[in-house]
C-alpha positions as CSV (number, residue, x, y, z in Angstrom):
1,M,61.5,126.3,-30.1
2,S,61.2,123.5,-32.7
3,Y,65.0,123.5,-33.2
4,N,65.5,122.5,-29.6
5,N,63.0,119.7,-29.9
6,H,64.7,118.3,-33.0
7,S,68.2,118.5,-31.5
8,R,67.0,116.7,-28.4
9,Q,65.3,114.1,-30.4
10,G,68.5,113.4,-32.4
11,E,70.5,113.1,-29.1
12,R,67.9,110.6,-27.8
13,N,68.1,108.5,-31.0
14,Q,71.9,108.4,-30.8
15,K,71.8,107.2,-27.2
16,D,69.2,104.5,-28.2
17,I,71.5,103.3,-31.0
18,K,74.5,103.0,-28.7
19,T,72.6,101.0,-26.1
20,K,71.3,98.3,-28.4
21,K,73.0,95.0,-27.4
22,T,73.8,92.4,-30.0
23,F,76.2,89.5,-30.0
24,R,78.0,87.6,-32.7
25,T,78.5,83.9,-33.2
26,E,79.7,81.7,-36.0
27,G,77.9,78.9,-37.8
28,R,77.5,76.9,-41.0
29,V,74.9,77.5,-43.7
30,L,72.7,74.4,-44.1
31,E,70.2,75.6,-46.6
32,A,69.6,78.6,-48.9
33,L,66.0,79.8,-48.8
34,P,64.2,82.5,-50.9
35,N,64.7,86.2,-50.4
36,T,68.3,86.0,-49.1
37,C,67.2,84.0,-46.1
38,F,69.4,81.1,-44.9
39,R,69.1,78.3,-42.3
40,I,72.2,78.2,-40.2
41,K,73.5,75.8,-37.6
42,L,75.4,77.6,-34.8
43,D,78.7,76.3,-33.6
44,D,78.1,77.3,-29.9
45,D,75.1,75.1,-29.1
46,G,74.1,73.4,-32.4
47,Q,70.9,75.4,-32.6
48,E,69.4,76.0,-36.0
49,I,68.3,79.6,-36.8
50,L,67.0,81.6,-39.7
51,A,69.2,84.5,-40.8
52,L,68.9,87.2,-43.4
53,L,71.8,88.8,-45.3
54,S,73.0,92.1,-44.0
55,G,72.6,95.2,-46.2
56,K,76.3,95.5,-47.1
57,L,76.6,91.9,-48.1
58,R,73.5,92.3,-50.3
59,F,74.7,95.6,-51.8
60,H,78.1,94.1,-52.7
61,R,76.4,90.8,-53.9
62,I,78.5,88.5,-51.7
63,R,77.4,85.0,-52.5
64,I,76.6,82.6,-49.7
65,L,76.2,78.9,-50.5
66,P,75.2,75.9,-48.3
67,G,78.3,74.8,-46.5
68,D,79.8,78.2,-46.1
69,R,80.9,79.4,-42.6
70,V,79.4,82.7,-41.6
71,T,79.4,85.2,-38.7
72,V,75.9,85.8,-37.4
73,E,74.7,88.8,-35.4
74,M,71.8,88.2,-33.0
75,T,69.9,90.0,-30.3
76,P,69.2,88.5,-26.9
77,Y,65.5,89.0,-27.5
78,D,65.0,86.6,-30.3
79,K,67.4,83.7,-30.4
80,E,65.8,82.0,-33.5
81,K,66.6,84.8,-36.0
82,G,69.8,86.6,-37.0
83,R,71.7,88.6,-39.5
84,I,74.6,87.3,-41.6
85,V,77.3,90.0,-41.3
86,Y,80.4,88.2,-42.6
87,R,81.3,85.2,-44.7
88,L,84.4,83.4,-43.4
89,K,86.9,82.0,-45.7
């Protein structure tokens, strides 16, 4: 009986992961803050947001400096925070 519950729980988690909506936008790093946090000005609307470094960028020690162009992933629920997923060249 417990195997069925676990397998159903796993299926439910997979569906939840697939339905999460995020969108990506580009911006420029204005300021580097402590704990891999950055202040970014978005290209779309000029809004300033706080963004953290994604896990893969942190793991591979990709350096982000003020003035760098980055791709930021955001959710529609909180438009003042984001995650840096790519540093543009």
